N, C-alpha and C positions, 0 to 999 in steps of 0.2 A: 472191573478187571482186577485180578488177583496177582500179587507178586510176593515172592519169598526172598527174604534178605537175611544174610548171615551177619550178625552184629558182633563186632570185635570189642566194642566199648560199652560203657554203661549207657542205658537208655536216655539219661538226662541230656547227653550230648546231641541227641538226635531230635529233640522235641521241636526245636525251631525249624529244622529241616522237614519234619513231618508236616508242618503247617503248609509247606509249599508243594507237597507231593500231590500229583493229580489222581492218585489211586483212592478208590472208595473202600477197598478192603485189602489189608496187607497181612501177611504171615511172617513173623519174625522168628528166626532160629537163634537162640542164645546159647553160646558155649557154656560149659559148666563153670568156667572161670569168671563169667560175668555175674556180678552181684545185682540182683533186682530187689531184694528185700521180700517182704511178705506180699501176698496177693492183694491185701487191702491197701497197702501203701502204693502199690503199682496202680491200682484202679483210681485212687485219688489223684495221683500224679498226672495220669493221662486225662482224667476228666477235667482237671483245671485248665487244660489247653484245648478242650473241645473234643476229646476222644472218649470213646466208651469201650471198656474191655469186655468182650463178649465171651471169651474162652481162655481158660488157663489150664495147661496140661503139662505134667512132668512125665517124660518118657521113661519106660521101664528100665532102660539101660543107664539112666542117670547121667548121660552125657549131654543131652540136649533138653532144653525147655522150649516149648512152643507156645507162643502167645498170638491169639487172633484179635486184632484190633480193628473195629469198624468205626470209621469216622462219622461223627454227627455234625462236623463242621464242613459245610460245602465250600469248596475252593472259591474264595470270594473274588479272586481276580479273573475268573473265567468271563469272557465276553467283554472285558474292558479294552478300550483302545490304548495305545501307548500314551497318548495325551492324557486320558482319564487316569491311567495308572500313575503317571507322574504327578498329576494334580492331587490324588489321594495320598500318595507317599509324601508329598510336600506338606500337606496339612497335618498328617500324622507325625512326621518328624518335628515340625515346628511346634505342634501341640505338646508333645512330651518333653520338649526342651524348654517349655514355659513361655513361648512367644505369644503375647496377647493378641497380636493381629491374626495369627493362625487359629487361635481359640475362637475369636469373633467370627472368622470366616467359616469355621467348622459348624458353629451354631447356626449361622445363616443357611448353611447347606442343609442341615437337618430340619430347618423350619420351612424349607421350600416345598411347594406342592407340585412341582414339576416331576413327572414320573421318573425320568432318567436321573435327575438329581436326588430323588428319594432312594434310588438304587445305589448311587454312589455313597449316599449318607450311611446306608446299612453296611457297605464295605468298610467305610471308615470306622463305624461303631464296632464292628467285629474285631478290627485290629486293636482298637482301644481297650476292648474287653479283655483280650488276651494279655495285653500289657498290664492292665489293671490287676488281673489275677496273679501275674508274676510278682508285681509289687506287694500284693497282699501276702504272698508266701514269704517274701523277704521280711515282711513286718510281722512274722509269726502268726499269720492268719487274722490279724486284727484289721478292722476297717481303716482305710487310708484317710477318711474324712469324717467329720461330724456334720450331719445334715439336720438343719433346724428350719422348721416352718413357722412363719410369723403371720398371724392373722389378727383382725380386729376391725371394728367399724370405721368408716371414714371419719377423719378428724382425731383418731386416737393417737396420732403422732408416730406412726410406724416408720416413716422415712427419717424423721428427726432422730428417733431412737437408733436406727441402723447406722446413721452418720456417726453418732457418738460411740456406739458399741463397736462398730467396725474399726474406727481409729484406735480405740483402746486395744483391740486384738492385734492389729498390725504392729503397734508399738511393742507388743509382747512377743513378736516374732512369728505370728501366724500369717498365712495367706488367706484372704477372705474373698469369696465370690458371692455376689448378690444377684439373684435372679428375680427381678422385680416385674410382676405381671400387671399390666395396665388393662382396664376395660376397653373394649373396642366399640367404635361407632356402628350402630346397626345399619346406617346409611352407606358409609364409605368403607367400613371394615378396618379403618385406621384408628389410631389412638394417639393421645397426647405424648406418651412416653416421656413424661416430665420428671422421672425420678432422679436423673442425673443433675437436673437443675436444683433439686432439693437436697442433694448430697454433694455439694461442691467440693468440700475438703476430701471426702473419701474418694471421689471420682478422680482426683489428681494423685492419689496414693498409688505407687507402683506395685505395692503388695496387695492391692484390692482390684477387683474387676466387677463392674456393674453392668448388667445386661438387661435392659428393659425389653419386654416382649408383649405384643398385643395378644389378647385372649382369642380374638377372631371368633367370638361366639361360643367358645368352649365352656360347657357347663362346669361350675365349680370354681371358677376363677383361676384355673391353672391351664397353661397351654397344652396342646396335644403332645408337644415335644419336650416338656419340662424334665421328664425322666432322662431323656437322652442328653439334655443340656447339663444336668447334674453329673452324669458320667463323664462328659467331656471336660468339665471343670475339674473333676478329680484327676483325670488324666493329665491335666495341665499343671498339677501340683498344688492346687488349692485345698487346704485341709479343713476349712470351715465353709460350708455352703449354706447361705441364708436364702430362703425362698419367701419373698414377700407377696402375699396374695391380695386380690382385689378388695375384699371386705368380708363381712359375715353374712352368710346366707345358708339356706338349708343344705345345699350341696357343697359348701365350702370345705367340709372335712375331707374332700378328695385329696387335699394336700397331705393329710395324715398318712396316706398310703404311699408317700414318697420320701418321708423324712424319718429320722431317728427320734426327734423330739418336736412336739407341737406346742408352740407358745402363743398364748392369747393375750393381746394388748388391749386394755380397756381404759377409756377416759374416766375421770372421777365424777364428772357431772353430765349425766345424760338421761335424767329421768329415772324411771323404775328399771334399774339395770337388770335385775333378775328376770324381768319379763321381756326386756328389749333384746336380749341375746338368746339365740336358739339353744335349747337344752342339749341338742346333739353336739354342738360345738364345745360346750362346757365339758361334756363327757369325754371328748377327745383330747382335751388340753392336759398337758403334762406340767405346765407352769402357767399361772395367771399373773400378769404384771399390770398393776394400776399405774398408768402413766400420769405425767404432769403433776406429780406430788410435790408441789412447791408453792410458796406464797399463800394466797387465799384458798388454794385448792387442797391444802394439807388436810383440813378437817373432813371435807367430803371424801377424800381419798381414803382416809382411815375408816370411815363408815362403810364405804364400798368394800374395802378389804375384809372387814369383819363379816359382812353379808356373804361374801363368796367363800370365806373359810367355813362358815356354817353350811352353806349350800353344798360344798364339795364333800362334806362328811356324809351326806345323804346318798351320794352316788355310788354305784357299784364299783368295787375295786378292780382295776384292769391289770395291775401288775402285782406280782408277789413281793417285789423289792422296793417299789417306789409309790409314794403317796403324793398326789399333786399339791403344790404349794401356792400360796398367794402372797406376793410381795408388792411393795410400793417403790417406784422409781421416778427419777426426774432426769430427762435428757438435757435440761438446762443447767442444773447444778451438779449433775453426776451422781446424785444420791441413789444408792441401791443398785447401780449398774455392776459394780464389782461383786456384790453379794449375789446378783442374778447370775453372773458368769460362774461363780463358785457352785451355785445350785445346779447349773447346767453340766458342769464337769462331774459333779457328784452323781447326777442322773446317768451320764455316759458310763462312768466307772461301774456303777451298780448293775446296769443293764448288760454290760460286757461280761462282768464276772458271773452273773447268773445264767448267761446264755440266751436271755430274752431278746437281746439286740440282734443276734444272729438269726434267731427264729423269726423275728419281725421282718428282717430284710428278705428272708426267703419267702415269706408270705407276700411281701410287696412285689417280688419278682413275678409271682403268679398273677397278682392283680394287674400288673403292668402288661403281661402277656395277653390276658383275657380282654383288657380294655382295647388293646390294638386289634385283637380278633374281632370284637364287636364293631369297631370302627370300620375295619376292612370289609367285613361281611355286609354291613349297611351300605357302604359305598358301592360294593359290587352289585347289591340288590337294586339300588337307585339308578345305577347307570346301565343296567341290563336293557337291551333294546325292547323286549316285550313289556317289561315293567315301565320303562320310560314313556312308552306310547300310551299306556293305560292311566298313568298318574294324573294328567290334566283332566281327563274325562271323569275319573272317579272323584277328583277334588270338586269339580263343578256339581256333581250329583250329591256330594256330602253337603256342600254349601246351600243347595236348593232344598235339602231335606228329603231327597228321594232315597238316600242311603244313610245308614248310621255309620260313623267312623269305624266301628268294629267290623261291620260287614264289608266295608270298602277295603279294609286291611286284609280280611280273609280272601277277597277276590284277587288282590294283588299277589298274595302269597301263593294262591292256586295258580295264577298265571305264571309265576316264577317257577313253580314245581313242574308245570306242564310244558316248559319251554322247549324240551327236547321231543 
């Protein structure tokens, strides 16, 4: 449906109203007294709220300017009952007001696998994204939060480090959110979720929020909804987001597609370190921290530090403004923690000034979208009636050796294509 509206005021006053309009295409007539600025600024202003400017025209008489705006933001409240709308509004309002209970409930909602709850989660996320864009504009386009991924082998002291590091940040006035991802049981699907028991002081800090989540078999040690949880934490006012992953594996660098900085924590005594850690993880690291550098472990920690300094020099440079560093830290004595934070702030400042951080986040948005597409397509494929009927039969033929896995996959794809 099309509608023409005569605007008497600047377009900025109508943006929030536009979000509630049921129209998919609107034509706005601006009197000559209304100042819109350049075409470019108008396009950016509307795009930040989910609109796309498709046409700009200055009429020959110079009295009217006509702007055709086609929304790319589907009216998210369509189809919601009054109860569902009140529920989403309550979560959104509580979230942006900094209520921890609403943040916890919102993350629980996005983690749900129930179809209707997944739809409600997307409505909430869309509202948070709009709010997030508004706040970034008020912050002169700078990111609202610093996202840091923390990885390392089991026993490296990740939780102990986060406890000390998080307390130091909250004492300096920061609000810290920790998304701790625990491995799930292949049998029950549950996990220990014991990070809060290892971060007792930080879990009681009102300026910190710790959210353990099971991986539920997700490859790479990060949950399906980690990106969404990061967005909700930022909407809740947390300016430092720490994502603690399961451990080091070949696919662990998936977390690097969600964060601004990837930090690798390594213990000082673990055998042949350069062979024990996957090269792909080292290549993704922006900072390497040798943990437990105290007492009898100081000497091996210095040795491992020297080895990694030499190894990093051989790797291809990924940034024009930052060279990965190797430092030693101790979460027991506090040695090196302040230096580590200084290095992290230096990284953020350099990446922001060079524009690399903005480009990195834009690339991550694409990766996020395509990951969700792949997941949705695979789920649609597996649950399709024709394919679902063929899967057990073909699995048995593969196990018996009658079919190769590749041929079985081709037959399933053919059945899916010929479903109509």
